[in-house]
C-alpha positions in Angstrom: -14.5 -5.4 1.5 -10.7 -5.4 1.7 -9.0 -2.2 1.0 -5.3 -1.1 1.1 -5.4 2.6 2.0 -2.4 4.8 1.2 -3.4 8.2 2.6 -0.6 10.6 1.7 -1.9 13.8 3.3 -0.9 15.3 6.6 -3.5 15.0 9.3 -3.3 18.7 9.9 -4.1 19.4 6.3 -7.1 17.1 6.1 -8.1 15.9 9.6 -11.6 14.9 8.4 -10.1 12.3 6.1 -8.2 10.7 8.9 -11.1 10.8 11.2 -13.3 9.0 8.6 -10.5 6.5 8.1 -10.3 5.8 11.9 -14.1 5.2 12.0 -13.8 2.7 9.1 -10.5 1.1 10.1 -11.9 -2.4 10.5 -12.9 -2.4 6.9 -9.3 -2.1 5.6 -6.6 -4.6 4.8 -4.0 -2.1 6.0 -3.2 1.6 6.1 0.0 2.9 4.7 1.6 5.7 6.8 3.8 8.0 4.9 4.8 11.1 6.9 7.6 12.3 4.7 8.1 9.9 1.7 9.1 7.6 4.5 9.2 8.1 8.3 11.1 11.4 8.1 13.9 12.5 10.4 11.9 12.7 13.6 8.5 11.7 14.9 5.5 13.7 13.7 3.1 14.3 16.6 0.1 14.4 14.3 1.0 11.1 12.7 1.7 9.6 16.1 -1.8 10.6 17.2 -3.6 9.2 14.2 -1.5 6.0 14.3 -2.5 5.5 17.9 -6.1 6.0 17.1 -6.0 3.7 14.1 -4.4 1.0 16.2 -7.0 1.4 18.9 -9.7 1.1 16.1 -8.2 -2.3 15.0 -6.2 -1.2 11.9 -3.0 -2.8 10.6 -0.4 -0.1 10.0 2.3 -0.3 7.4 5.3 2.1 7.2 6.0 3.5 3.7 9.6 2.6 2.6 11.0 3.5 -0.8 13.3 0.9 -2.3 14.2 2.9 -5.4 13.9 -0.2 -7.6 16.7 -2.0 -5.7 19.1 1.0 -5.7 18.7 1.9 -2.0 21.0 0.4 0.5 19.4 -2.3 2.7 20.7 -0.5 5.8 18.8 2.6 4.9 15.6 0.6 4.3 16.1 -1.1 7.7 16.5 2.2 9.4 13.3 3.5 7.8 11.4 0.5 9.1 12.9 0.9 12.6 11.7 4.5 12.7 8.3 3.6 11.6 8.2 1.0 14.3 9.6 3.2 17.1 7.5 6.3 16.3 4.3 4.9 14.9 4.3 1.3 16.1 4.0 0.0 12.5 3.0 -3.6 12.1 4.9 -4.0 8.9 6.0 -2.2 5.8 4.9 -1.1 2.3 8.0 -1.5 0.1 7.4 0.9 -2.8 9.1 1.0 -6.2 10.2 -2.6 -6.0 12.0 -4.0 -9.1 9.9 -6.5 -11.1 12.7 -8.1 -13.2 13.9 -11.7 -12.7 17.4 -10.5 -12.0 16.3 -8.5 -9.0 14.5 -11.4 -7.3 17.5 -12.7 -5.2 18.1 -9.2 -3.8 14.4 -8.7 -3.1 14.3 -12.0 -1.3 17.1 -11.0 1.0 15.4 -7.6 1.6 12.1 -9.3 2.6 14.0 -11.7 4.9 15.8 -8.8 6.6 12.6 -6.8 7.3 11.0 -9.9 8.6 13.9 -10.3 11.1 13.3 -6.7 12.2 9.8 -7.6 13.1 7.7 -6.7 10.1 4.7 -9.0 10.5 3.1 -7.8 7.2 5.2 -7.1 4.1 3.7 -5.6 1.0 5.7 -5.3 -2.2 4.7 -2.7 -4.8 6.3 -3.1 -8.2 3.2 -1.6 -9.7 3.1 -4.2 -12.4 3.1 -8.0 -12.6 6.6 -8.9 -11.6 8.5 -12.1 -12.4 6.5 -15.0 -10.8 8.9 -15.6 -7.9 8.1 -12.2 -6.3 4.6 -13.3 -5.3 6.0 -15.9 -2.9 8.1 -13.4 -0.9 5.5 -11.1 0.6 2.0 -11.2 2.2 0.7 -9.0 -0.6 2.0 -7.8 -4.0 0.7 -4.8 -5.8 0.5 -6.0 -9.4 -1.1 -2.9 -10.8 -0.7 0.8 -9.9 -1.9 3.2 -12.5 -4.7 5.3 -14.0 -8.3 4.0 -14.4 -8.1 4.5 -18.2 -5.1 2.2 -18.4 -6.7 -0.3 -16.1 -9.8 -0.5 -18.3 -8.0 -0.6 -21.6 -4.6 -2.2 -21.2 -4.6 -4.5 -18.2 -3.5 -8.1 -18.8 -3.1 -10.9 -16.2 -0.3 -13.4 -16.6 -1.3 -17.1 -16.3 1.0 -17.7 -13.3 -1.1 -15.5 -11.1 -3.8 -18.1 -11.1 -1.5 -20.4 -9.0 -1.8 -18.0 -6.1 -4.9 -17.0 -4.0 -6.4 -13.6 -4.9 -5.7 -12.5 -1.3 -2.0 -12.2 -2.3 -2.6 -9.5 -4.9 -3.7 -5.9 -4.9 -4.6 -3.3 -7.5 -4.1 0.4 -6.8 -6.1 2.4 -9.3 -6.3 6.2 -9.4 -8.3 8.6 -11.5 -11.4 6.5 -11.0 -14.7 8.5 -11.6 -16.5 8.5 -8.2 -19.5 6.7 -9.6 -17.3 3.9 -10.9 -15.4 3.2 -7.7 -17.6 0.2 -6.8 -16.9 -1.1 -10.3 -13.2 -0.7 -9.8 -13.4 -2.8 -6.6 -15.4 -5.6 -8.3 -13.1 -5.5 -11.4 -10.1 -6.1 -9.2 -11.8 -9.1 -7.8 -12.6 -10.4 -11.2 -9.0 -9.9 -12.2 -7.7 -12.0 -9.3 -6.9 -9.3 -6.8 -8.9 -9.6 -3.6 -7.3 -6.4 -2.2 -7.7 -3.0 -4.0 -7.4 0.7 -3.5 -9.4 2.7 -5.9 -9.2 6.5 -5.5 -10.5 9.5 -7.5 -7.3 11.5 -7.3 -4.9 12.4 -10.1 -1.2 12.8 -10.2 1.1 14.2 -8.8 -0.4 12.8 -5.6 -3.5 10.7 -6.3 -3.4 9.3 -2.8 -4.1 12.6 -1.0 -7.8 11.9 -0.5 -9.6 9.0 1.1 -11.2 6.4 -1.2 -15.0 6.7 -1.6 -15.1 2.9 -1.5 -14.4 3.1 2.2 -16.3 6.2 3.3 -19.0 6.9 0.8 -19.2 10.1 -1.0 -16.4 12.5 -0.3 -17.2 15.9 1.2 
């Protein structure tokens, strides 16, 4: 099972979720650390502790970085990554809110090159939709769906160009999944060409505040 796990809850608020994630770390593709919609302005001791435990358990850690659909300055993005690396020893970055349009492709290419030069071994792009085809060549993993289970079931479509890439290059992040259907969400992602997935039962405004039952079994 290959799961991308964004767990956007503070360790002091739900320590049990983080402990369960540490125990299951080897079953994940990567874990996204997001202390403050990014690294924040200073190291958070609780996140430092869980990051250390996750690394010791064999997890790959990605620092959350918001690109604001290409509107953030690259220097700000670089500083976010450096903070994730210094404070939490992040292995790479989860670049969120990436533009999907063909016009944004050159700038995104330059951005990915810059974070690679800073030492990001793993780069995940999250446009949340299928972007222009060239984006899939830039990163290790591209999130081509982020949305509600009801939309995933009723309105998902897969462009033909995705078949030219291995499924290990694509991820679907689905929220609002009924708990009993979480295994179906994982298998559906595979059938739709995404070997990596992250189904959660949560709902907006923060569906990523609880750990996926696909990783831990029934939530308590």
